[in-house]
LUMTORRO-832057 format. One record per atom (N, C-alpha, C): y, x, z. Coordinates in steps of 0.2 Angstrom, whole numbers, padded with zeros to 4 digits. Example, Ala and Ser with C-alpha at 12.3 -4.5 7.8 and 13.67 -1.06 7.14 Angstrom:
-0028, 0066, 0039 $
-0022, 0062, 0039 $
-0016, 0066, 0039 $
-0011, 0064, 0035 $
-0005, 0068, 0036 $
0000, 0064, 0039 $
//
This chain:
0323, 0435, 0511 $
0331, 0436, 0514 $
0330, 0438, 0521 $
0335, 0443, 0523 $
0336, 0444, 0529 $
0341, 0441, 0532 $
0339, 0440, 0539 $
0344, 0435, 0543 $
0347, 0440, 0550 $
0353, 0438, 0551 $
0357, 0441, 0556 $
0360, 0436, 0561 $
0360, 0439, 0568 $
0362, 0433, 0573 $
0369, 0435, 0574 $
0373, 0429, 0574 $
0380, 0429, 0576 $
0381, 0425, 0581 $
0386, 0426, 0584 $
0389, 0421, 0589 $
0396, 0419, 0588 $
0397, 0413, 0587 $
0403, 0410, 0587 $
0405, 0404, 0592 $
0412, 0402, 0593 $
0414, 0398, 0598 $
0416, 0393, 0594 $
0413, 0386, 0596 $
0415, 0380, 0592 $
0417, 0375, 0598 $
0421, 0369, 0596 $
0421, 0364, 0601 $
0414, 0361, 0603 $
0414, 0360, 0608 $
0408, 0357, 0611 $
0405, 0352, 0607 $
0409, 0346, 0604 $
0406, 0342, 0600 $
0404, 0343, 0593 $
0405, 0349, 0591 $
0402, 0352, 0585 $
0395, 0355, 0586 $
0392, 0356, 0593 $
0386, 0361, 0595 $
0381, 0357, 0591 $
0380, 0350, 0590 $
0375, 0347, 0586 $
0373, 0349, 0578 $
0378, 0352, 0576 $
0379, 0354, 0570 $
0376, 0362, 0569 $
0375, 0365, 0574 $
0371, 0372, 0574 $
0364, 0372, 0577 $
0360, 0376, 0574 $
0354, 0377, 0577 $
0352, 0385, 0578 $
0348, 0386, 0583 $
0346, 0394, 0584 $
0340, 0395, 0579 $
0337, 0390, 0576 $
0331, 0392, 0574 $
0330, 0390, 0567 $
0336, 0392, 0562 $
0336, 0389, 0555 $
0329, 0391, 0551 $
0326, 0387, 0548 $
0320, 0388, 0544 $
0322, 0388, 0537 $
0327, 0385, 0534 $
0328, 0385, 0528 $
0325, 0380, 0524 $
0321, 0376, 0527 $
0316, 0371, 0524 $
0320, 0364, 0523 $
0323, 0362, 0529 $
0326, 0355, 0529 $
0332, 0354, 0524 $
0332, 0350, 0519 $
0337, 0349, 0515 $
0344, 0346, 0519 $
0342, 0343, 0525 $
0348, 0341, 0529 $
0351, 0346, 0531 $
0347, 0352, 0534 $
0350, 0358, 0537 $
0355, 0361, 0531 $
0351, 0362, 0525 $
0355, 0365, 0519 $
0361, 0362, 0517 $
0361, 0355, 0518 $
0368, 0351, 0515 $
0373, 0353, 0521 $
0370, 0352, 0528 $
0375, 0354, 0533 $
0379, 0361, 0532 $
0373, 0366, 0531 $
0377, 0373, 0531 $
0381, 0374, 0524 $
0379, 0371, 0518 $
0384, 0371, 0514 $
0390, 0367, 0514 $
0390, 0362, 0518 $
0397, 0359, 0520 $
0401, 0363, 0524 $
0397, 0368, 0529 $
0401, 0373, 0533 $
0405, 0378, 0529 $
0401, 0380, 0524 $
0403, 0385, 0520 $
0408, 0383, 0514 $
0409, 0376, 0513 $
0413, 0373, 0508 $
0421, 0375, 0508 $
0423, 0376, 0514 $
0430, 0377, 0515 $
0432, 0384, 0514 $
0427, 0389, 0515 $
0429, 0396, 0513 $
0427, 0397, 0505 $
0423, 0394, 0502 $
0423, 0393, 0495 $
0429, 0391, 0492 $
0431, 0385, 0495 $
0437, 0381, 0492 $
0444, 0386, 0493 $
0444, 0390, 0498 $
0451, 0394, 0499 $
0449, 0400, 0496 $
0443, 0401, 0492 $
0442, 0407, 0488 $
0441, 0413, 0493 $
0438, 0412, 0500 $
0437, 0417, 0504 $
0430, 0420, 0503 $
0426, 0416, 0500 $
0420, 0419, 0498 $
0418, 0415, 0491 $
0414, 0418, 0487 $
0412, 0416, 0480 $
0407, 0411, 0480 $
0406, 0406, 0475 $
0400, 0402, 0475 $
0394, 0406, 0475 $
0394, 0411, 0472 $
0388, 0415, 0472 $
0386, 0418, 0479 $
0391, 0420, 0483 $
0390, 0423, 0490 $
0387, 0417, 0495 $
0391, 0411, 0493 $
0388, 0406, 0497 $
0383, 0405, 0495 $
0379, 0405, 0490 $
0372, 0403, 0488 $
0368, 0408, 0491 $
0370, 0414, 0491 $
0365, 0419, 0494 $
0365, 0418, 0501 $
0370, 0417, 0504 $
0369, 0415, 0512 $
0365, 0409, 0513 $
0365, 0404, 0509 $
0360, 0398, 0510 $
0353, 0399, 0507 $
0353, 0405, 0503 $
0346, 0406, 0500 $
0344, 0402, 0494 $
0349, 0399, 0490 $
0348, 0396, 0485 $
0352, 0397, 0479 $
0350, 0396, 0473 $
0353, 0398, 0466 $
0361, 0396, 0466 $
0364, 0399, 0463 $
0371, 0397, 0463 $
0373, 0391, 0459 $
0369, 0390, 0454 $
0369, 0382, 0450 $
0367, 0377, 0454 $
0362, 0378, 0460 $
0361, 0373, 0463 $
0365, 0371, 0469 $
0369, 0377, 0471 $
0375, 0376, 0475 $
0381, 0371, 0472 $
0382, 0373, 0466 $
0388, 0370, 0463 $
0385, 0362, 0461 $
0380, 0361, 0459 $
0377, 0354, 0458 $
0378, 0350, 0465 $
//
């Protein structure tokens, strides 16, 4: 999977939830990133399939 670099502005207290070197290997990072995507899936801005694609996992794994 290819990755792109983006810049976003977040409150200073949220800085700990973002890293510059996402490896995709840590289950803790995966859970954190899934939780960051959850509001967009919930509001139907993106689909479960697209969120799973962004996270690099299978759709059914994301739903579970």
